[in-house]
N, C-alpha and C positions, 0 to 999 in steps of 0.2 A: 553385432558389436557397435557401440556408440562411435559416431564419427567425431573428429575434432575439427572445429571451424574457428576462424578469427572473425568475430561478429561485433557490430555495434549493438547498443541496447534495443534500438528499433527493429533491427533484424532479428534479434533474439525473441522479441515479443511476437513478431510476425511468424517466425518458425514455430514457436510454441502454439500459437493459434491454429496454424495450418495442421500441425500434428493432431489437434483435437477434432479436425474435420467438421467445422461448423457448416450448417446448411445455408446461412445468410450472413453476409458481412456488409455493414454500411458505415460510412464515416465521411466527414467533411474535413478538408485539409486545414491545419493550423500548425504553425511552428511551435514546438519542435516535434510534433506528432506526425506530420505529413508522411514521412517515409514508411511508417508502419503499413498503411493501406496501399501505398505504392508497391511495396514488396508483395503484399497479398494479391494485388491485382495482377502483378507479373506471374505469380504462381498460378493464378486462375487461367490467364491467357495461355500459359505454357502447359496446361493440363496437369499441373502438380496437385491441384486441389479441385474438388468439385463443389463449388460454393456459388450461390447467387450473389454477385457483387452489385450493390445498389449505389448508384451515383446520385447524391442528394444535393439540395440547394442550401442546406444549413445544418448545424449540429442538432438543432431541435428536430429536424426531420430525420436525421440519422438515428437518434434515440427512438423516435416514433416508429421507424421502420423495424428496428430490432425488437421493439415491444410487440408489434403486430406479428412478426415472425415467431417470436417466442410463444405468443398466445396460440399460434397455429401449430405448435409442437416442434419447432425447429431449434437446434442448437445454434446460438448466435454469438457474434463478436463485434465489438467496435472499439474505437480509441479516440481520445480527444485531449485537450489541454486548455487551461486558462479561460479566456473569454468564451471559448467553445463550450466548455463545461457549464459556464454561467448561462449561456444561451439555451442549453438543453435542460435547464433545471426542472421545468414543469413535468415533462415526461420522465426525467430522471427520478423524481420523487414517486411518480406513478409506478414505475417499473418495480420499485422495491415493495410498495404497498400492495401491488398485485401479486407479489411473491414469484417473480419471474427470474430464473437463474441465468441472467445475461452476464457475460464476462466483458469487462471494458478496461483497457489500459488507459491510465492517465499519466501523460508525460509531463511531470510537474514543471510549471512555469509561473512566474509572477503574474498577479492580476494588475489591471490598470487602476489608477494612473499614479505617477507619471509612466509614460509608455515604456515597456520593457518586453523583450522577447526571451529574456534569460531565465535561468532556473530559479526555483523557489517553491515551497510547498503550500503557499497560501491558497492555491486553487482547490486542491482536494481537501485540505483541512477545513476550508470554509463550508463544505457540504457534508461533513462527517456525520451530521445528525439527520440525514435524509433517508436513513434506513438501509443503506448498502453496507456490505462487508468491505473493509479496506485493509489491504496488505501493502507494505512498503519494502522494496528490494534494495539490497546493498550493492549488487554487481550484476553483470549481464547474464551470468550463469543462473543466478536466482530469478532473474526476469523470465527466462525461458521456462525454467522448472515450475515457477509459480503460476504462469499462464496455464500450463497443462494441469497443474493441481487445482487451479481455480474452478475448472469445469466440474471436477468431481466433488469439490466442496459445495459449490452452488447447487448442484443437482441432487445432492443427498436429500432423502425424504425428510430427514430431521431438520433441514435447513431451508431449502427452496427459496433462496434469496440471491439477488444480483451481487456481484463482487467486482471491486476495483483492484487491479494490480498497478501500483503507483511506483514510478521511478523518476529520478532526477533528470530534468532536461539538460542536454548537452554533456554534463559530467558522465551520464550513462547513455543517453539516447544516441549521441554521436561519437562516443569514444569506443574504441575496439579493444577486445581482449579475447583470450582463448575460451571457447565454450564447447562443452560436450553436448552433442545433439542425440537424444534418445532414438532408438529404433522405432519405426512406425508400428510394427507388429506389437511390440510391448506396450506402446501407448494405447493402441486399440484395446488390448486386453485390460489395461489399467482403467480406462475410462468407461468401456462398454458403450451402449447406446442410450440416448436420452429418450424416455417414453413418459411424458407428463401424464399424471393421473389426477392432480389436484385442480388443474384449470386448463381448458383447451377449447378453442373455437372449432367446433365440428358440426356441420349442417345435419348430420345424422343423429347427433346427441346435443340438441340445443341447450345452452345455459346462458344466464344473464351475467355479464361481466361488468364490474364497476358501476352498479346502479346507485341511485340516491340511497344513502345508508343512514339509519337513525343512530342516535348517540349510544344506545345500549349495545348495538351490534358493532359499532366502531370501536368501543371500548374492548370488546372481545378480540377484534382484529389486531389492535395495537398490542394487547397483552400477549397474544400468540406470536406476533412478530418479534417482540423483545425476547421471548423465550427461545425462539428459533435462533436469534443472534447469539444468545449464550450457548446454545447447543453447538454453534459453529466453532467455538473454542475447542470442544472435544473432537469434533469432526476434523478440524485442522490437524490436530496431533495424530489422529488415526491415519489420515491421508498422507501426512508427512512421513510417518513410519513405514507405511506400505510403499511409498515412492522410494524411500531409502533402500529398502530390501530389493526392489526391482532395478534401480538405477545407480545405487551407491552414493546417493546424496540426500541428506536430510538436514533440516535447518532448526530443529529444536522447538517447533510449535510457534506460539504467539510472541515469544521473546527469545533472544539469544544472549547468553551470558559469556563473558570473556574474563578469565582470571578473577572471578568473584568468590572463589572458595574461601579465601582468607582476607578478602578486601575490607579495608577500614573506610575507604572512600569510593565513590562510584560516579562515573560519567554515564549519562543516558542520552542515546542518540536515535535518530530515525533516518534511514536511507544511506546514501553513498558516503556521507561524512564519517560513517562508522569505521571505514578502513583507516583513515587518518587518525581517528581516535585510538584505534588499537596500537598504532605506531607510537602515539604519544604515551599511552599507558606503559608500553614496553620500556620507553625511555625513562619514565618516572619510577618504574619498578627497579631499574638499574641504579637509581639514586636512593633506593631503600624505602620508597613510598608505596604502601600497599593499596593500590588503586585498581579497580576493575571497570568493566563496561557492561551495561545492560542495553542491548539494542532492541528497540520495540519494532516488531515486524507487523503485528496486527493492531491497528488503531481503533477499528470498529469490528466487533465489540472490543472494549478496552480491557486488557488482561490484568485487572486490578489485583487479583489474588497472586498471580505469578510475580508481578512487580513487587508487591509487599514482601513476598517470600525472598526474592532476590536481594532486597535491600534491608532485610531484617537485622543485619549485624553491622551496618555501616554507621559511622559517626556523622557523616554529611554526604550530600550528593549534589550534582549539578546537572541540569537538563539543557542540552544544546538544541534550540529550536531554529528551523529555517523558515519561520513564519512569525507573525505577531498576533496577539489576542487583543483586538481593538476593544477599548474600554478598560483593559488592564494595562500594566506597563511591562508585561512579560509575553512569552510565547504560549501557544495553545497546549503543547504537550506538558509543559511545566505545570499548568493549572490542572491537567488531567492526573499527572503523577501525584501532585499534592493532595488532590481529592482522594485518590486511592490510598495514600499513606494515612490520611486522616481517618478514613473508614477502617483501616487496619490498625488504628491506634498506635501508629509508629511515627512519632513526631520528632524528627531530627532536623538540624539546620540544613538549608538548601540554597542553591545558587541558580537563578534563572539566567540563561545565556541565549543571546540572539545573534545570529550570523548567517552568512550565505544568501542574504536577500538580493534579488536581481542578479544571481549568478556569482556574487562576490565570493572569493576564495576563503575557505577556512583552513588555515595552515596548521601543520603539526605543532609549531611553536605556539600558536594561539591556544591550542588545546592543552599543551603543557602548562602554559600560564594559567589556564582555567583550573587545572588540577591544583596548582598552588593556591588559587583563590578558595577552592573547596576546603583545602586543609586549614587555611586561615579562618574560614567561616566556622569550621568545627571547633576550633580553639576558642573563638569568641562566643559560640553557643547561641547565635541568632541568625535569622535569614539574611542573605546578602541582597542588596539592590541589583536590578538587572544589569548584566554585563553585556555590552555591545562589542562584538568582535569586528572592529573597524580598523582599517589601516590608518595609523596616525600621521600627521603632517611630517614630511621628511623621510618617512620609512619607504623602503623599496617594496613594491608589491610582489 
């Protein structure tokens, strides 16, 4: 029977990783990720997990260690945030293009500068095109469940790609809530063992890994990589359904919809702000406004078909981004959604919304006001300028 614990998000990630029984864990501390590996180290010292814990001198080394361990056939886990992710970029890119099923938690935090240790999704969004799969959790239960599921998705023979489980720093990483912890025996049966066949460093069966590659072969590698990412959309749904049957929790695949069945307007969110968005939608529904929510769980690959289907009947939508797209005056997910809608030939007015940078709060009232803006935008029939959810002078935070 699943036990009930009160856990913060970092504990949930650590327990999820421990349940998967990785052979090698490596990480370097950085706020707000540090407790993840502290918890895992404590589990190793107390004999709760049998994993080689690698103490490294930087995040670049952490990714290099798990890359080598994965090449040797081990199941691996690591975690990072912000500048740590930026520092490991070179081996981060290599891990995906070598098709290594590494699982890494990213505890979302703003990038410098100005200096900030608070939450924001700029870090992981900035590396979304480095070939990894990327999932974003709404709460601590989903963090634990998705870390477990991540190993099965990444190790699937149709995928064989590394995966990030991303969750908001402090709002999830350091806040506690009730979490159901799966039974170890059921997780063992769910995951099985990882036995790599596509790539492995074995002295008895020598192979060349990452040699100088000509353009023709590199074209083939990239083509297969992109195909594998698209396969991950199907694999995610299969794994989610199987997990739901075993543990009683499933999340709907690459997106979650809330009250979209008859929605005339839609909010689109990523991460923990989705909870406040649901509250705002309930309040606006009580006023007679038919609004719903599309929560994007998988950012890479981007679930364009699912999003177009979810938004097929709306008059207008707004996208709440906790990041900015430098060079545009909007957020990153807004540009992604607009691209998907254009490809789906579904052109309706939209509102780009930016908030939550540097850990700034996004209140229910802000989201209710955003819904009003979406309704007004539908009536005007043209896109709205970017809305910044900032506390105005004289307002109480």
